[in-house]
C-alpha positions as CSV (number, residue, x, y, z in Angstrom):
1,M,176.5,135.7,86.6
2,L,174.4,133.7,84.2
3,A,173.1,134.2,80.6
4,Q,169.6,133.1,81.4
5,G,168.3,132.9,77.8
6,G,167.3,134.7,74.7
7,M,167.0,134.3,71.0
8,G,167.6,136.1,67.7
9,T,167.0,135.9,63.9
10,D,168.9,137.4,61.0
11,Y,167.3,137.0,57.6
12,G,169.2,137.3,54.3
13,N,168.1,139.6,51.6
14,D,166.7,136.7,49.6
15,S,164.1,136.1,52.3
16,P,160.4,136.6,51.4
17,L,160.3,139.1,54.3
18,F,162.2,141.5,52.0
19,Q,160.2,140.8,48.9
20,R,156.7,140.1,50.0
21,G,154.1,142.6,51.3
22,K,151.0,144.6,50.6
23,S,150.6,148.4,50.8
24,M,147.8,149.9,53.0
25,G,145.7,150.0,49.8
26,G,146.4,146.3,49.0
27,A,148.9,146.7,46.2
28,D,151.9,144.3,46.0
29,I,155.0,146.1,47.3
30,F,158.7,145.5,48.2
31,M,159.9,146.1,51.7
32,S,162.8,148.4,52.7
33,G,165.6,146.0,51.5
34,K,167.5,146.7,54.7
35,D,168.5,144.2,57.4
36,I,165.7,142.3,59.1
37,R,166.8,140.9,62.4
38,S,166.1,140.5,66.1
39,E,168.2,139.8,69.1
40,V,166.9,139.3,72.7
41,G,169.0,138.5,75.7
42,V,168.3,138.1,79.4
43,G,171.1,137.8,82.0
44,R,171.3,137.6,85.7
45,I,173.8,138.6,88.4
46,M,172.8,136.3,91.3
47,F,173.3,136.7,95.1
48,P,172.5,133.2,96.5
49,V,172.3,131.9,100.1
50,A,171.9,128.3,101.2
51,Y,171.1,127.0,104.7
52,N,171.4,123.4,105.9
53,L,168.2,122.9,107.9
54,T,169.3,119.3,108.7
55,D,172.1,117.1,107.4
56,K,169.6,115.9,104.8
57,T,167.6,119.1,103.9
58,T,168.9,122.3,102.4
59,L,167.0,125.5,101.8
60,G,168.1,128.0,99.2
61,A,167.2,131.5,98.0
62,S,168.6,134.0,95.5
63,F,168.2,137.7,94.9
64,D,168.9,138.4,91.2
65,V,169.7,141.6,89.4
66,V,168.2,141.0,85.9
67,I,169.5,142.6,82.7
68,A,167.5,142.4,79.5
69,S,168.3,143.9,76.1
70,M,166.9,143.9,72.5
71,D,167.8,144.8,69.0
72,L,165.0,145.0,66.4
73,Q,165.0,145.8,62.7
74,M,161.5,145.1,61.6
75,D,159.6,145.9,58.4
76,M,155.8,145.9,58.8
77,D,153.9,146.2,55.5
78,G,151.2,148.8,55.1
79,Q,148.3,146.3,55.2
80,H,149.5,144.9,58.5
81,F,150.0,148.4,59.9
82,A,146.5,149.3,58.7
83,G,145.2,146.2,60.4
84,L,146.8,147.2,63.7
85,M,145.2,150.6,63.4
86,G,141.9,148.9,62.9
87,G,142.4,146.7,66.0
88,N,143.2,143.5,64.0
89,G,146.0,141.6,65.8
90,G,146.9,144.5,68.1
91,S,146.7,148.3,68.0
92,V,148.3,151.5,66.9
93,S,147.6,154.7,68.9
94,G,149.1,158.0,70.0
95,S,149.6,161.5,68.6
96,M,151.6,160.3,65.7
97,R,148.7,158.1,64.5
98,T,146.5,161.2,64.6
99,S,149.1,163.1,62.5
100,L,149.3,160.3,59.9
101,E,145.5,160.1,59.6
102,S,145.3,163.9,59.1
103,M,147.9,163.6,56.3
104,M,145.9,160.9,54.5
105,G,144.3,162.0,51.2
106,P,145.2,164.2,48.2
107,G,148.4,166.1,48.6
108,G,149.5,164.2,51.7
109,I,149.7,160.4,52.0
110,T,147.7,158.3,49.5
111,D,149.1,154.9,50.5
112,I,151.6,153.5,53.1
113,N,153.8,150.7,51.8
114,Y,155.5,149.9,55.0
115,A,156.6,151.1,58.4
116,R,160.1,150.2,59.7
117,F,161.2,150.0,63.3
118,D,165.0,150.1,63.7
119,F,167.1,150.0,66.9
120,S,170.3,147.9,66.8
121,N,174.0,147.9,67.5
122,D,177.0,145.8,66.6
123,S,177.7,144.4,70.1
124,P,177.8,140.7,70.5
125,W,177.1,141.0,74.3
126,I,174.1,143.4,74.7
127,G,171.4,144.9,72.6
128,K,170.6,148.5,71.9
129,A,167.5,148.8,74.1
130,V,168.3,147.9,77.7
131,G,166.4,147.5,80.9
132,F,167.3,146.4,84.5
133,G,165.2,144.8,87.1
134,T,165.1,142.1,89.9
135,G,163.9,138.6,90.5
136,L,163.8,136.1,93.4
137,K,164.2,132.4,93.6
138,F,163.4,129.9,96.4
139,G,164.0,126.2,96.6
140,F,165.0,123.2,98.7
141,T,166.5,119.7,98.4
142,H,166.0,116.7,100.6
143,Q,168.0,113.6,100.7
144,F,165.8,110.6,101.5
145,S,168.7,108.2,101.4
146,K,172.1,107.8,99.8
147,V,170.2,106.8,96.6
148,V,167.3,109.3,96.3
149,T,167.2,113.1,96.5
150,I,164.3,115.3,95.7
151,G,164.1,119.1,95.1
152,A,161.8,121.9,94.1
153,S,162.1,125.6,93.2
154,Y,160.0,128.7,92.5
155,H,161.2,131.6,90.5
156,T,159.2,134.8,90.6
157,Q,158.3,136.8,87.6
158,T,160.9,139.5,87.1
159,K,160.3,143.2,87.7
160,L,162.0,144.9,84.8
161,A,162.0,148.5,83.7
162,D,161.2,149.3,80.1
163,L,163.9,148.4,77.6
164,E,164.9,151.8,76.3
165,T,167.2,153.5,73.8
166,N,167.4,157.1,72.6
167,K,168.7,156.1,69.2
168,A,165.9,154.5,67.4
169,T,164.5,155.2,63.9
170,L,160.9,154.9,62.7
171,S,160.4,155.1,58.9
172,F,157.4,155.2,56.6
173,A,157.4,154.6,52.8
174,G,154.5,155.1,50.4
175,S,153.0,157.4,47.9
176,G,151.8,160.9,48.2
177,A,153.3,164.3,48.5
178,A,154.3,163.7,52.1
179,F,156.9,161.1,51.0
180,G,158.6,163.2,48.4
181,A,161.3,161.2,46.7
182,G,161.6,158.5,49.4
183,P,160.7,157.2,52.9
184,V,160.0,159.6,55.7
185,S,162.3,158.9,58.8
186,V,162.0,160.1,62.3
187,T,164.5,159.5,65.1
188,G,163.8,159.3,68.8
189,K,163.4,157.2,71.9
190,I,161.8,153.7,71.9
191,K,160.5,151.8,74.9
192,V,159.7,148.1,74.8
193,R,157.1,148.0,77.6
194,N,156.0,145.2,80.0
195,F,158.8,142.9,78.9
196,E,159.3,140.3,81.6
197,W,160.7,136.8,82.3
198,P,157.9,134.6,83.5
199,A,157.4,132.9,86.9
200,T,158.7,129.3,86.8
201,F,157.9,126.3,89.0
202,A,160.1,123.2,89.0
203,A,160.4,119.9,90.8
204,G,162.8,117.0,90.3
205,I,164.3,113.8,91.6
206,S,167.8,112.2,91.4
207,V,168.6,108.6,91.8
208,K,172.2,107.3,92.4
209,P,172.1,103.6,92.2
210,S,175.9,103.3,92.4
211,D,179.0,105.4,92.7
212,K,179.3,105.5,89.0
213,W,175.7,106.3,87.9
214,L,173.4,109.3,88.6
215,I,170.0,109.6,87.0
216,A,167.9,112.8,87.3
217,G,164.5,113.9,86.1
218,D,162.5,117.0,86.5
219,V,159.3,118.8,85.4
220,K,159.1,122.6,84.9
221,Y,156.0,124.8,84.4
222,I,156.6,128.2,82.8
223,D,153.9,130.9,83.1
224,W,154.4,132.5,79.7
225,S,150.7,133.6,79.4
226,S,151.3,136.2,82.1
227,V,154.1,138.0,80.3
228,M,153.7,137.2,76.6
229,E,150.2,138.3,75.9
230,N,151.3,141.2,73.8
231,F,154.5,142.8,72.4
232,E,154.3,146.5,73.2
233,M,156.5,149.4,72.0
234,T,156.3,153.2,72.4
235,F,158.2,155.5,70.0
236,I,158.7,159.1,71.1
237,A,159.9,161.3,68.2
238,D,162.6,163.9,68.8
239,D,162.8,167.1,66.7
240,S,164.6,165.6,63.7
241,N,161.3,165.8,61.7
242,P,159.2,168.9,62.6
243,A,156.0,167.2,61.4
244,F,156.2,164.7,64.2
245,A,158.4,166.4,66.8
246,G,157.5,165.3,70.4
247,Q,154.8,162.9,69.2
248,N,154.4,159.3,70.2
249,L,153.3,156.1,68.5
250,D,152.2,153.2,70.7
251,V,152.2,149.8,68.9
252,T,150.8,146.6,70.4
253,M,151.1,143.2,68.6
254,K,149.2,140.2,70.0
255,Q,151.3,137.2,71.0
256,E,149.0,135.2,73.4
257,W,151.7,132.7,74.3
258,K,150.5,129.6,76.2
259,D,151.9,128.2,79.4
260,Q,154.6,125.6,78.9
261,T,155.4,122.3,80.6
262,I,158.8,120.8,80.2
263,W,159.9,117.3,81.1
264,S,163.6,116.5,81.3
265,V,165.8,113.5,82.1
266,G,169.6,113.3,82.4
267,V,172.2,110.6,83.1
268,Q,175.8,110.9,84.3
269,Y,178.3,108.1,84.3
270,K,181.6,108.4,86.2
271,A,184.1,106.8,83.8
272,T,187.0,107.5,86.1
273,D,187.4,109.4,89.3
274,K,188.0,112.6,87.3
275,L,185.9,112.1,84.2
276,A,182.1,112.2,84.1
277,L,180.1,111.6,80.9
278,R,176.6,113.1,80.6
279,A,173.6,112.9,78.3
280,G,170.0,114.1,78.5
281,A,166.8,115.0,76.8
282,S,164.0,117.6,77.2
283,F,160.5,117.4,75.9
284,S,158.0,120.3,76.0
285,T,154.9,121.9,74.4
286,N,155.1,124.8,72.0
287,P,154.0,128.0,73.7
288,V,153.6,130.1,70.6
289,P,150.2,130.1,68.8
290,D,150.5,129.6,65.0
291,Q,148.2,132.6,64.4
292,Y,150.5,135.1,66.0
293,L,153.8,133.5,65.3
294,N,156.2,136.3,64.3
295,P,159.2,135.4,62.1
296,L,161.4,137.6,64.3
297,F,160.6,135.6,67.4
298,P,160.2,132.0,66.3
299,A,160.4,130.3,69.8
300,I,158.7,127.1,68.6
301,T,161.3,124.5,69.3
302,T,160.0,121.8,71.7
303,N,162.5,118.9,72.2
304,H,166.2,119.1,73.0
305,Y,168.9,116.4,73.2
306,T,172.2,117.0,75.0
307,C,175.5,115.4,75.7
308,G,178.7,116.5,77.4
309,F,181.4,115.8,80.0
310,G,183.1,117.1,83.1
311,Y,186.7,116.7,83.9
312,R,188.3,117.4,87.4
313,V,191.8,118.6,86.8
314,N,192.6,118.8,90.5
315,D,190.7,119.5,93.8
316,A,190.3,123.1,92.9
317,T,189.9,123.2,89.1
318,S,187.5,121.5,86.7
319,V,186.4,121.9,83.1
320,A,183.2,120.9,81.4
321,A,181.7,121.0,77.9
322,A,178.1,120.4,76.6
323,F,176.4,120.1,73.2
324,S,172.7,120.4,72.6
325,W,170.5,119.9,69.5
326,A,166.9,120.9,69.0
327,P,165.3,119.2,65.9
328,R,163.7,121.3,63.3
329,V,160.1,122.4,64.0
330,T,157.8,123.9,61.3
331,A,154.8,126.1,61.8
332,T,152.5,128.2,59.5
333,N,151.4,131.6,60.9
334,G,148.3,133.6,60.3
335,D,149.8,135.1,57.1
336,Q,150.5,131.6,55.7
337,T,154.2,132.2,56.2
338,V,156.0,128.9,56.8
339,I,158.6,129.2,59.6
340,S,161.0,126.5,60.5
341,H,163.4,126.6,63.5
342,S,166.2,124.3,64.7
343,Q,169.2,124.9,67.0
344,T,172.6,123.5,67.8
345,N,174.4,125.0,70.8
346,W,177.6,124.3,72.7
347,A,179.1,125.5,75.9
348,L,182.5,125.3,77.6
349,N,183.2,126.3,81.2
350,L,186.0,126.4,83.7
351,T,185.5,126.3,87.4
352,H,188.1,127.2,90.0
353,R,187.4,127.0,93.8
354,L,189.4,129.2,96.1
């Protein structure tokens, strides 16, 4: 079982995301004042098999059960929502859009300040909207000599079901008789559609010049453009608000991520028979175009630096720890919002062989 990857953001109430926005009519407005956050996680339960084709060549394959989940609490100001309705940066469609348009005008909706999408839980392990799927991986290693070994792998794009939850809320705030004294809220089901982990190609080489030293390098190509062209959600209203009962709202936001190439190098030094010291670095391109960079999904870090150790307690048990640091990267999106992102991560694991 492996936590493949993911990301999340949590903005404090002093963030410009709370304070800055334009209504559909262009007036300055404040957003909802509620939490603005995201949380995305992808995990795998793997069923691997390996076959020694020769004493120097090993073939491997894995069938993976993939679990993906998401929390999202997002305010979209009226001007951006209107832009999507007009086909700028995405789209808004569905029967709920038709109802909103029919309510525009005197006595109904005169202006929309913001729309809020909200589905989230308090679990540290899994998000509110969940989907399951599968993936496959194939690879090989070949030992040219006691010094040099090469390897390569291919990981298919996942086949994931929509990430779904029946406990989502869609809210609109604005002016006009339709809003009464405050925002209009609708509960229902939300589906995050066509969310997949991309196909990945990798190749690498390891060199062991002595019993104490091991040097490894690899290159990886990630096909983000096939899975991150758009972010797509469908909201289906329940009967909590009769004006929208059973209606749907389909929202698409452009992402247009680019494919990514990652170069990595690592070194291991056996200080003793039981203790191994490790260090590494990773260098890549940024897959996220500035124009469509969303503050809730700022996957713009490029380089990483790591260090760690492994310690063999006995023939059956070993422990290892690792620390990684991604230096701060700054980008300005199409709204002229400046977004910066850095990371520090640590991991600790225990291995016991039966």
